[in-house]
ROFI-218789 format. One record per residue: x, y, z of N, C-alpha, C, CB in turn. Coordinates in steps of 0.1 Angstrom, whole numbers, padded with zeros to 4 digits, always signed. Glycine has a CB too. Example, Ala and Ser with C-alpha at 12.3 -4.5 7.8 and 13.67 -1.06 7.14 Angstrom:
// ROFI-218789
+0132-0057+0078+0123-0045+0078+0132-0033+0078+0113-0045+0090
+0128-0022+0071+0137-0011+0071+0129+0000+0079+0141-0006+0057
This chain:
// ROFI-218789
+0990-0034+0496+0992-0045+0487+0982-0043+0478+0993-0058+0493
+0984-0043+0466+0976-0042+0455+0971-0056+0450+0983-0034+0443
+0959-0055+0447+0951-0069+0444+0950-0066+0429+0935-0071+0452
+0955-0075+0421+0951-0075+0406+0940-0087+0404+0965-0079+0396
+0931-0082+0398+0921-0091+0396+0919-0092+0379+0907-0087+0404
+0919-0104+0377+0918-0107+0361+0903-0111+0359+0929-0121+0357
+0897-0101+0350+0884-0104+0348+0884-0107+0331+0873-0091+0352
+0878-0118+0330+0877-0121+0316+0863-0117+0311+0881-0137+0314
+0862-0110+0302+0849-0108+0296+0845-0117+0286+0848-0095+0290
+0834-0122+0288+0828-0134+0281+0820-0128+0271+0820-0144+0290
+0820-0133+0258+0808-0129+0250+0797-0139+0253+0811-0128+0234
+0787-0134+0247+0772-0140+0249+0773-0153+0244+0760-0132+0242
+0780-0157+0233+0780-0172+0228+0787-0180+0237+0786-0174+0212
+0799-0173+0244+0808-0183+0253+0799-0185+0264+0823-0177+0260
+0792-0176+0269+0784-0175+0282+0772-0188+0278+0777-0158+0285
+0767-0186+0267+0755-0198+0263+0763-0212+0262+0748-0194+0246
+0774-0211+0257+0782-0224+0255+0785-0230+0270+0797-0221+0248
+0788-0222+0278+0792-0229+0293+0777-0234+0298+0799-0216+0305
+0768-0226+0295+0754-0230+0301+0745-0239+0289+0745-0215+0306
+0752-0244+0282+0744-0250+0270+0738-0262+0275+0755-0253+0257
+0724-0260+0279+0715-0269+0282+0704-0270+0271+0710-0267+0296
+0704-0279+0264+0694-0279+0252+0680-0277+0257+0694-0293+0244
+0676-0282+0267+0662-0280+0273+0659-0266+0275+0661-0286+0285
+0670-0259+0283+0669-0244+0285+0667-0237+0271+0684-0238+0293
+0674-0239+0261+0674-0233+0250+0661-0235+0242+0686-0236+0244
+0654-0246+0243+0642-0250+0238+0631-0243+0245+0641-0264+0238
+0632-0242+0259+0622-0236+0266+0623-0221+0263+0624-0238+0280
+0634-0214+0261+0635-0200+0259+0630-0198+0244+0651-0193+0261
+0633-0206+0236+0628-0202+0222+0613-0202+0221+0634-0213+0211
+0608-0214+0229+0596-0216+0229+0586-0204+0234+0594-0228+0237
+0591-0199+0248+0586-0188+0253+0585-0175+0244+0594-0184+0264
+0598-0173+0237+0598-0161+0227+0588-0163+0218+0612-0159+0219
+0587-0175+0212+0577-0178+0200+0563-0176+0205+0578-0192+0195
+0561-0181+0217+0546-0182+0225+0544-0167+0225+0546-0189+0242
+0553-0158+0231+0551-0143+0233+0549-0137+0220+0565-0135+0241
+0555-0139+0210+0553-0132+0197+0539-0137+0192+0566-0135+0185
+0536-0149+0190+0525-0154+0185+0512-0148+0191+0526-0167+0186
+0513-0148+0206+0502-0142+0214+0500-0128+0209+0505-0141+0230
+0510-0119+0207+0508-0106+0204+0504-0103+0190+0520-0099+0205
+0507-0114+0180+0502-0114+0167+0487-0118+0166+0511-0122+0158
+0485-0126+0173+0470-0133+0174+0462-0121+0179+0469-0146+0185
+0467-0116+0190+0459-0102+0197+0457-0092+0186+0469-0092+0211
+0468-0090+0179+0465-0080+0169+0457-0084+0157+0478-0075+0162
+0456-0095+0153+0446-0102+0142+0433-0100+0149+0449-0119+0140
+0432-0104+0162+0416-0102+0166+0412-0087+0166+0413-0108+0182
+0420-0078+0169+0418-0065+0169+0413-0059+0156+0430-0058+0174
+0422-0065+0145+0419-0061+0131+0406-0068+0128+0430-0065+0121
+0403-0080+0129+0390-0087+0126+0379-0080+0131+0390-0099+0131
+0381-0076+0144+0369-0069+0152+0365-0055+0143+0373-0064+0169
+0379-0050+0140+0373-0035+0134+0367-0038+0121+0386-0023+0131
+0373-0049+0114+0365-0050+0101+0353-0055+0102+0370-0057+0092
+0347-0064+0113+0336-0067+0114+0325-0054+0116+0336-0077+0124
+0332-0048+0125+0324-0035+0130+0322-0027+0116+0334-0025+0143
+0332-0026+0109+0331-0017+0095+0320-0023+0087+0345-0018+0085
+0320-0037+0087+0312-0044+0078+0297-0043+0083+0316-0060+0077
+0295-0044+0094+0281-0041+0100+0276-0027+0097+0280-0043+0114
+0285-0016+0100+0282-0003+0098+0276-0002+0083+0295+0007+0100
+0286-0007+0074+0282-0006+0060+0269-0013+0055+0293-0011+0052
+0267-0027+0062+0254-0031+0058+0241-0024+0065+0253-0044+0060
+0243-0018+0077+0232-0010+0081+0230+0004+0073+0233-0007+0095
+0241+0008+0070+0240+0020+0060+0233+0017+0046+0255+0025+0056
+0235+0005+0041+0229+0000+0029+0214-0003+0031+0236-0013+0026
+0210-0009+0043+0197-0010+0045+0190+0001+0049+0196-0018+0054
+0195+0012+0057+0188+0025+0058+0186+0032+0047+0195+0033+0066
+0196+0032+0038+0194+0038+0024+0184+0032+0016+0206+0037+0016
+0182+0020+0016+0172+0013+0009+0157+0016+0014+0175-0003+0009
+0157+0015+0026+0145+0020+0032+0142+0034+0031+0145+0017+0044
+0151+0041+0032+0148+0057+0027+0142+0059+0014+0160+0066+0028
+0148+0050+0004+0144+0053-0008+0131+0047-0011+0154+0048-0017
+0127+0037-0004+0114+0032-0005+0104+0040+0001+0113+0019+0001
+0107+0046+0013+0098+0055+0020+0096+0067+0011+0104+0058+0033
+0105+0073+0005+0105+0085-0003+0096+0080-0016+0121+0091-0006
+0100+0070-0021+0090+0064-0032+0074+0064-0028+0095+0050-0034
+0073+0058-0017+0059+0056-0011+0051+0072-0008+0061+0047+0002
+0060+0079-0004+0056+0092-0001+0054+0101-0014+0068+0099+0008
+0062+0098-0024+0059+0106-0037+0046+0102-0043+0070+0103-0048
+0045+0088-0042+0032+0081-0049+0021+0086-0040+0032+0063-0050
+0021+0088-0027+0008+0094-0020+0006+0106-0025+0008+0095-0005
+0017+0114-0024+0014+0128-0028+0010+0129-0044+0029+0138-0025
+0013+0121-0051+0008+0120-0065-0007+0118-0065+0015+0108-0072
-0010+0106-0058-0026+0104-0057-0034+0116-0051-0029+0091-0048
-0026+0121-0041-0034+0132-0034-0037+0143-0044-0026+0138-0021
-0026+0145-0051-0028+0160-0062-0038+0155-0072-0013+0166-0071
-0037+0142-0075-0046+0136-0087-0061+0136-0081-0042+0121-0092
-0063+0132-0070-0075+0133-0065-0081+0146-0063-0075+0126-0054
-0072+0156-0058-0075+0169-0057-0079+0176-0072-0064+0176-0051
-0073+0172-0081-0075+0176-0096-0089+0170-0100-0062+0170-0108
-0090+0157-0097-0104+0150-0101-0115+0157-0094-0104+0134-0097
-0113+0161-0080-0124+0168-0074-0127+0184-0079-0120+0168-0058
-0116+0189-0083-0118+0203-0088-0122+0203-0103-0104+0210-0088
-0120+0194-0112-0124+0192-0125-0131+0178-0124-0112+0194-0135
-0143+0176-0121-0149+0164-0122-0155+0163-0137-0160+0163-0112
-0156+0149-0141-0162+0147-0152-0176+0155-0155-0162+0134-0155
-0179+0158-0167-0191+0167-0169-0203+0159-0164-0194+0171-0185
-0211+0168-0159-0226+0160-0153-0232+0153-0166-0239+0172-0146
-0231+0159-0177-0239+0153-0189-0232+0140-0194-0241+0164-0201
-0219+0139-0191-0212+0128-0197-0215+0116-0186-0195+0131-0198
-0217+0119-0172-0218+0111-0162-0233+0105-0164-0215+0119-0150
-0243+0116-0167-0256+0111-0169-0258+0103-0182-0265+0121-0169
-0252+0105-0192-0252+0095-0205-0248+0083-0200-0242+0099-0217
-0235+0082-0194-0231+0068-0191-0242+0060-0182-0216+0069-0183
-0247+0066-0172-0257+0058-0165-0269+0056-0174-0262+0065-0153
-0273+0062-0184-0284+0058-0192-0277+0048-0201-0290+0070-0200
-0265+0048-0208-0259+0036-0214-0261+0025-0207-0246+0037-0218
-0258+0025-0194-0258+0014-0184-0270+0008-0184-0255+0018-0170
-0281+0016-0182-0295+0010-0182-0299+0005-0194-0305+0020-0178
-0293+0009-0205-0295+0002-0219-0288-0010-0220-0291+0010-0229
-0275-0013-0215-0266-0023-0218-0266-0033-0208-0253-0018-0219
-0272-0032-0196-0272-0040-0184-0280-0054-0187-0279-0032-0173
-0286-0056-0197-0290-0070-0201-0283-0076-0210-0303-0072-0207
-0272-0068-0215-0264-0077-0225-0254-0086-0216-0255-0066-0236
-0250-0097-0221-0243-0109-0213-0229-0100-0210-0239-0126-0223
-0221-0091-0217-0210-0084-0214-0210-0069-0219-0198-0092-0218
-0206-0062-0212-0208-0047-0218-0196-0039-0213-0223-0040-0212
-0196-0028-0221-0183-0018-0217-0189-0004-0219-0169-0020-0228
-0186+0005-0211-0190+0018-0212-0177+0026-0210-0203+0022-0202
-0175+0036-0221-0163+0045-0222-0168+0058-0223-0153+0042-0236
-0165+0068-0215-0169+0082-0215-0159+0091-0221-0172+0086-0202
-0148+0092-0215-0136+0101-0220-0124+0092-0221-0133+0113-0211
-0120+0087-0234-0109+0078-0235-0097+0085-0230-0107+0073-0249
-0096+0098-0230-0083+0106-0228-0083+0106-0211-0084+0123-0235
-0093+0105-0206-0094+0109-0191-0097+0095-0183-0107+0121-0189
-0105+0088-0185-0109+0076-0179-0105+0063-0185-0122+0075-0177
-0108+0054-0177-0106+0039-0183-0120+0035-0186-0098+0028-0173
-0124+0027-0197-0136+0020-0196-0140+0012-0186-0138+0014-0206
-0153+0010-0183-0160+0001-0174-0165-0012-0181-0170+0007-0168
-0162-0022-0178-0167-0035-0181-0176-0041-0173-0158-0043-0183
-0186-0048-0177-0194-0056-0166-0202-0068-0173-0206-0045-0158
-0210-0072-0167-0219-0083-0170-0233-0081-0167-0216-0094-0162
-0242-0090-0172-0255-0089-0173-0262-0091-0159-0258-0099-0184
-0274-0084-0157-0282-0087-0144-0284-0101-0142-0295-0079-0144
-0287-0108-0153-0289-0124-0151-0277-0129-0144-0290-0131-0164
-0265-0126-0151-0253-0132-0144-0251-0128-0129-0240-0128-0152
-0253-0117-0127-0252-0112-0114-0261-0119-0105-0254-0098-0113
-0271-0122-0107-0283-0129-0100-0279-0143-0098-0297-0128-0109
-0272-0150-0107-0269-0164-0107-0258-0166-0096-0265-0169-0122
-0250-0156-0093-0238-0158-0086-0240-0151-0071-0225-0152-0093
-0234-0157-0062-0237-0152-0047-0225-0142-0044-0238-0164-0035
-0216-0142-0052-0204-0132-0049-0206-0119-0054-0190-0136-0054
-0216-0118-0063-0218-0104-0069-0233-0099-0065-0216-0103-0085
-0235-0087-0063-0247-0081-0060-0247-0067-0067-0250-0080-0045
-0259-0063-0072-0261-0050-0078-0271-0043-0070-0265-0051-0094
-0269-0033-0063-0277-0025-0054-0281-0012-0063-0267-0021-0040
-0293-0014-0068-0299-0003-0076-0299+0010-0071-0312-0005-0080
-0302+0010-0058-0302+0024-0050-0290+0033-0051-0303+0022-0034
-0278+0025-0051-0263+0033-0052-0257+0033-0065-0251+0026-0042
-0265+0027-0075-0257+0022-0089-0254+0034-0096-0265+0013-0100
-0262+0046-0095-0257+0058-0101-0243+0063-0096-0269+0069-0099
-0243+0064-0083-0233+0071-0076-0219+0060-0078-0238+0075-0060
-0222+0048-0079-0210+0038-0078-0204+0040-0092-0215+0020-0075
-0212+0042-0102-0209+0041-0116-0200+0054-0119-0224+0040-0126
-0206+0067-0113-0198+0077-0113-0184+0077-0106-0207+0086-0108
-0184+0072-0095-0171+0070-0086-0161+0060-0094-0175+0063-0070
-0167+0050-0102-0157+0042-0108-0153+0049-0121-0163+0027-0110
-0160+0057-0127-0155+0066-0136-0144+0075-0132-0166+0073-0140
-0145+0081-0119-0135+0089-0115-0125+0080-0111-0140+0099-0104
-0125+0070-0105-0113+0063-0101-0106+0057-0114-0115+0051-0089
-0113+0056-0125-0108+0053-0138-0097+0063-0140-0118+0053-0149
-0102+0076-0139-0090+0088-0142-0078+0085-0131-0097+0106-0140
-0080+0083-0121-0067+0079-0111-0058+0069-0117-0072+0073-0098
-0065+0058-0120-0057+0047-0126-0049+0048-0139-0066+0036-0127
-0057+0056-0148-0049+0061-0161-0039+0069-0156-0059+0069-0173
-0040+0077-0146-0028+0084-0143-0017+0077-0137-0032+0093-0135
-0019+0067-0129-0008+0059-0122-0004+0050-0131-0013+0052-0109
-0010+0046-0144-0004+0036-0154+0005+0042-0161-0013+0031-0164
């Protein structure tokens, strides 16, 4: 005996219509939306994290570059002063010019204000005040024992300052 079965293939919409429970449909839609929004949120977090890391790297590279430039500038400046001091030591001011400057200082030191200029192309002029003014103040002193050497050193430093300006 042959048994005939009649199977009716139902479409998805028909199946859904038979089980049409509004709360089930809402729950399914909510679960689908929740899953997709979770995936999108996770993807956004990954993108924002990568952007933050990239921004921090860029900022660190900028800071490192600025520090490198500043360091190089300072090194160049130090080398410049080193070479300038080396040149000043190799070719000092003429002894006669320094001796004349000390003599002029001995003559001008009683003036209220004075200025000594040796070689205007090489050094800066030295400005000063009288011995009477120095004695009146406690902030200034004039040690006559070292005065000749200090005057010569000031003229040589004037050479470096002229180069630096």
